C-alpha positions, 0 to 999 in steps of 0.5 A: 401146112397146105396149099389152097385148092381151086374153088371146084367142089359141087355146091352143098345144101343149105343146111348145116351138117351135110354130105359133100362130094367132090368130082376132083378127088373121086376119080383118084380113088383106088380100089380096096377089096375085091368081094362083097363078103371082103367088104363086109369083113372089113367093115366089121374089122373097123367099128373095133378099130382104135379111136385116132385124133389127128391134127392139122395146121392150116395155113388160113391167112394164105386162102384170102380168094372166095370160093377157095378150100383146102385140104389136110394131110391124109392120115389113117384110122382102121383100114381107111384113110382120112382128111379134114376139109375146109372152106374158109368163106364156107360152102357156096350155098351159105356163102354171105354177101358180107365177109363178116357174115361168113361161116367156115365149113369144115368136113371129115372126107374119107380118102382112097375109097373104092372107085365108083365103077368097082362093084365094091364101092356099093358095099364099102361103108365106114361107120365112126363117130367123130369130134371136130374141133379148133384150137385156140392157140393161147387158151385151150378152154375157147376151143370150138368143138362139134360131133357126129356120127356118120356112116361113110359110104360112096354117096356120102364120103365126107360129112361136117359142118358147112357153118362151123364157126363165123369167119369174124370169130376166127379173127376177133377171137384170136384163133388164127396165130402169129404165123397166120395159121388155124390148127383143126383137130379131128377125133374119129372113134370107129363104131357099130351102124346101130351106133350111128345117130339119127338126124333130123327126120332120118334114121341112120340106125340100121334096120336090121339090127336085133335088140332082142336077138343082141342084148336080150332086151326090146324097146318102146316105140316112140310115138313123137316126143315120148322119149322121156316117158319110154325112158322111165318105164324102161326103168320102171319095167327093170324093178321087178318088184315093181313089174310084179305088183303091176301084174297083180293089179286086178283088171276085167277081161272085157276091158280094153287097154286104151280105156284103163291103165293098169291093162294097159302097163300089164301089156306093155310090160307083158310085150317088153319081157316076152315079144320075140322081136320088134318094138313095143307100142305105147299107144294104147297106154297113152290113149289111157292117160287119155292123151291125144296125138298132140300130147304124143307130140309134146316134150315134158319133163321125166320127173314129173311124169313120174310123179304123176304117174305114181300118184296115179298107180296109188290111187289106182292100186287102192284096195287091191292086193299090191296097196301101198306098193308104191309107198314100200318101194320109193316112199322115204322121210324126212324131219324138218326142225327148227332147235332154239339154241339158248332155250329148251324148244324145238319144233319138228315136221316129218314129210314123206317123199317118193324122190329127191331134188338134188342141187347141181349147180356148187356141187362137185358129187352126189355127197355135196349135194346131200351135204347141202340138202341137211345144211344147216341154217342159223337163225338170229340177227334180224332173222331170228325165230319166234317160239312160242312161250319163249319170243325171238331166239337164236336157232337152227333150222335145217332138214335130216333124213328120218330113213331112205326108201328100198328105191332111191329115186333122185332128181338132179336139178339140171335146169333154173332161172337164170334172173341175168339173162332172164330165160331158164338155163341147163346147168351142165357141170360136171356132177358125179355120182358114184355106182355105190351110194353110201347115205350111212357116211359121217356117221349117218350125218343125214339121219336123224339120231334116232332113226333105225340103225339096223337099216345099212343105207348103202346103195348100188346105182340101177338107171341114169337117165340122160337128158340131152339138149337144152329146156327148149327141146332134147332127148331122153334115153336111160342107162340101165343095169337090169342084173343089178344084183350080179357082181358084174352087171352089165350096163344097157342103153334104152332108147326108144326102139334100139337097146345096146350094150355099153361100158360102165365109162359110157353109161355112168362117167360120160354123164357126169356133163361138163360145161357150165350154163347153157341157155335156153335160145341155143336150141343144143342137139338133141343127141339122137332124137329124131323129133328135135325140132331144128332150124335147118334138117340137119343143123347140130350144135355141140353135144349136152347130154348128162344125167338127169335123173338116177335110181339107186336100189339099197343093197338089204333089199336087193332080193326083194327088190329085184325078185322073179317077176313073169307071167305067172304073176298075171291072171289067167285070163290076162295070161291068155289075152296076152299070149294071143295078142303077142301071138297074132303080132308075130303072125302079122309080122310073119305074114308080111315078111313072107308076103312075096311067098303067097298069094291072098285071094279074097272071096264074096258070096251070096251071104257076104253081101247080104250081110254088107248091103244091109249093114255097111255097104249101101252103094255098089256090090261088096266091101272085100275089106270087111270081115264078111269077105272070106280070106284064102292065103295060099302058096303062090304054087298052089294050084287052082284046082287045090284052091277050089278044093279049099273053097268047097271045104271052107264055104261048103260050095261043091267045086262042079257048082263053083263059078268066080266072077272077076271084078273090074275097076270101072271110070264112074268110080264103081267096080263090079263083076262083069266077066267070069274066069275061063276055066275050061281054057286054063291049063290043068296045073295053073297056080293061083299066083298065074291067076292073079297075074293074068285076072287081076286087076292091074289097079292098085285101088281095087287090087292092093297088096296083089290081092286077087279078088273074086266073087264067087257064084254057086250056080244051079241047073237053071243058071247053068242052061244060059249061054254067057255070049249071050246073056248077061248076070244082073244083081238085085237090090230090094228097099222097103220104103216103109222100113228105111231099109235095103238087102241084097236078093242075088243075081239072075241071068237074062238074055240080051235081046229080053226085056225086064218085063220078062223078068219081072215074075223073077224079080219079084219072086226074089224080093219076095214081093207078091206078084200082083203089086206094083213096083218100081225099078231103078238102075243103080249106076254111078257115083256124080260127085262127092255128095251125090249118086246116080240112082235112075228109075226105070220107066214102064215104057223102058220096062215093057219095050227096052231090050236089054242091051243090043250091039248097037248101042241104040236109044231103045235099049237100056244098056245093061251089062254083066255086073249092073244093078237093078232096085226094085221097091214096092209103089207107093202112093201119094199119101203114103210119101207124105208119111215116110222119111225116103219113100224111093231108093235114089233118096234113100241112097243119097241120104246113106251116102250124106248121112255123117255122124258129128260130135259136138264139143263145148269150147271150155272143154275140147276134149270132152263130147257133148253131142252127137248128133246123126246128120247129112253133109248137105245141111246148111250152115243155119239147119247144123246150127238149129240141130244143135241147139234143140240137142242143147235145149238152146232157144237162139241158135244164132248165139252158137259159134262153131269151130273147126277140129285141128287134126295137128293138134287134136284140138280146136282151130284158132280161129272160129266161124263166122256167122254163115261162114261155110255153106254146108256141113261137109265145108264146117267139119274142114272137107271132112278131115273130122267129125268133131266140130267146136261150138260155144254159146255166146251172151248175144246173138253172132251176128250182133257180135260180129258187128263189134269189136273186143279189144283187150286193154290194161289200163296203167296208173302213174307208176306204171303199174296195173290197175285194171285189165279190160274186155271191151266190145264196141262198134267196130266204126267206134274210135280210140276216143270211145274206148278211151270213154268206155274205161273211164265209165267202167273205171269210175272214181279211180279217175278223176271226171277231167282227166285225159286218157290215152291208149298206147300200142306196145310189143315186148316193153317197147312203145311203138304208138299212141292213138289219134282219137278219131282213129277207127277201131276195126284194124287195131290188133290186141292179138299181136300188140299189147293195148295200154291205156293211161292217164295223161299227166297235167303238168306235161305240156303238149308242146313238149316232147315226148320221150320214151323211157326203158327199163333195159338189161345188159346181154351177159352173152353179148354186153353190147346188145341190151334187152328191154323188160318191164313197163316203159313209159314216156315222159315229156321234156322242153329245151331248158330241161336239165338231166337232173330235173328229169331223173328226179322226176322219173324217180318220184313217177315210178316211187323209187327210194332214193337209195334205189335209185341212185344205183340205177345208170342211164343210157341214150339210145336204140334198142337193140345195141346202140345205146351208150352211157349218159354221164352223171352231170346233172346239169346236162341239157337233156336237148342236146342228147335227144332232139329228132322226133320221128314220124310217129312224135316220139323223139328218136332216141330212148332212155334206158334205165338200167336199174339193181333188180331182183327176180326175173327180167320179163318183157311186159307182154310176156308176164303171166306167160311161161317161158320154159320149154315144157308149156302143157302139164302132164295129166293123166285122166 
């Protein structure tokens, strides 16, 4: 028994599962251990300790003060001391206003850790899995349980749940015993650090864990929600006969992996087999499927992927040496038969299967599922079989297996539609499956009599694919025995990037499942899947993991299925290619790991700048990230002299002719070589790292990752004589206006007091321009803003009279300096200007700077590139429309409507642009987040369409059945009356000419409004609300009151609440009308048979939980139950009808829409 403690703890984060540490207990903790080695040793010893269960009988009734908390008794697990900590009203941040809304918070807390001031406290960690429980004093099945894993340390000394259970449930469901106590239990299982689960987007798995080193295998990288694919790929890879077939698939040497699915799959398998460490990327494989980033973040079903992948592989294997592999490995056959009992007639049909779907619900094990699969159905009575030539006959109908495949894939049907709950549910019933499966049991009862008896259908369990979570989210991982042929084959868990050894109990028995049907809305804990979407970052629910797919291998085919499959089965060109790619990957990884030991120097020279400026770098001087920049990676202690010798050897520039310029970023967003390294002042043993630290730019935008960037100048006798204190080095580009071409000519020196006129001969000579020709000179200065650059013309007067630079910065000086850029071009006449696209370099530069390639896609085919155009960012909306219209041969550009690209879904945004809604192309591309723009061709010009309102309206008959759906276009100032008249004219003789219509607003099978006929339609929202038109019954006087009638169904998890489904309707009732008369009217309206209508139950009230049963008194006056009218003209109370309906009970607004968690079908293109 524990006494209440004061609420002196810090507030907890507003999440369900969190770390909490109170200051009052921290000060009392004593130190244990004295060294880092002891800390790590004790951590390892703790991981091997036995599991411990501890019960705490808490005096719950005595904790009546808000803010109170209680600690349980201290107990020991391993070498650590623990206790439970409980807040009866929740921690501060989750405390509700009402006592009924409070949650009980429960945590596992560590005791007697090292003190904070002790050095060992930083190293102390204990990793464990634990389960917190609240026991029911009378009913063991009502136990509340939450489980978690955590690395307990000084900063996260406790862990648990801020919302463990509702305080209201504690009392109402009887968890408080007669003495006012509640029993809490904790089960602690010590574990290794890598076994600690990932929570939300935080990865607590040990980053130093090496799967290859620990297990011999490596994992696959999760792209976002591709755990289902990773599990399947690991399973298929570890079937060597399948892997060998994939290796044998022919591929072209020039193909790219992301465009060729067989090549991408071969690459993944090769890396899984031969990569030394890390994890394997599947990005090329998913791209070869035709998937985008959106698909990689979509959760799918592993069995669906298995079928689609096998179909695609079967297609790709046709007319190759491995044709028929899928059938040889995975294909079995069933025989469906109908056999008459009294006459000699039998109908049979043989069908193939690649996987079996077996029932879980109602079956205790896999043999019970096979029994159900092959169960004989008797056709008699009203269900007799019509046999050809014999008429109706009693018969037996069933399915037997003709043969089983060498590799038997079984999907367990863990998901089904619950008609009562109107939702998908996960079946988590306990379901056993053996490690050895004998399908010849019962004298081969599962097989047809004429099956091949020489084949022994005894199987070994190869893989268990597990789904943890619910229908709307979860996580897949796989347990696999790669060495299945060994007598004591080891189980391994393949969980995305992490591979661990596991026991048979964990791989098999723990995956049997337990519990019952779990509804989709529970969003169960997704085990250790970091991609599962949660309401709060660490929101946790009871773990619901169980086997979802099983793979068995037949013992008689074991040697053939588990054969050798290695790189010798790849073609020679693939062996060389994959080995090279793997070597490069390992080189990069090693280089990254050893980066702190090396200095990276990148060097540009005249040749590399000529190659860049002509093709890729039009503005500024050189791009160090280009392949044209020469990269040296040298040990930090390498001398600068040694570096120069390497440059001479690599680039052919003698050491004596090398001069190095340092790049410096300027405030105008340019970067120029402005100063020379003063080698004469350097010590003879100066290292490259010394040089980088001393002279390298601290600006990471220009020197990322500590790179040292240099411009190498090969000087000659002419340039060597210049005094760098009085000279400047200028760079020259040449623009050819006749070819719209820019090139780099090199650099030249000039005295600061010279004029450009003195250098014209040198400039023309470098540019290859005749000395007698007139030229124009420009200075390339800076970026002005995102859409413009500054390139200024130097006037003839400035060329003739202005000095290059003076110390006083006078107006009569050009103020040029080291690294400044001049551009020379031939002068052009006015006549020439008319024929040239870009007569001068300023125009050319502006074009290049604003050049934009745009990929246009038809909105109806959002993944297909239709048109590729070269445009400029400053083009107006109209110019973009005209350019596209010309490209697709559309006469009227105003019939185009554009939609931006969504970078998160890799598809179009939900809302299209209005006509001229964006000023220019940059805005249309969403400020250049993508080069993709979607378009659609309208049947009328967009300006006209925007003056119209589009409404989707469904017309229903008097019996509430759908008659026709309309997509209406009317002027925005049109009224509801206009809508009804348009519907009436399109319905024709389906409605009488004198009949009146009305328009209703619905949402989830509930009526919210009847629109006034004079209301304008501009503000009506048909995207959120459902619009329904119907006839106004002639026999209902408008003086009577409008009663809404809903089809309702009880929520089985909370019988006091109701859900609406199907189509609602309205009836008018008079003051004197009786309940019996109304029921008769409703029965006739809905055209329900008397027998079915008699089963209906009637309620009065409001959705969702204020319905009360109505008595069966047919003489009951309705006005006694339905009298008050709301502001919208309806009676406030609603008539609810609970009917015996077979099939889904979906809200009207959801009919035809998918309700499952996997809403987008898997496709491999």
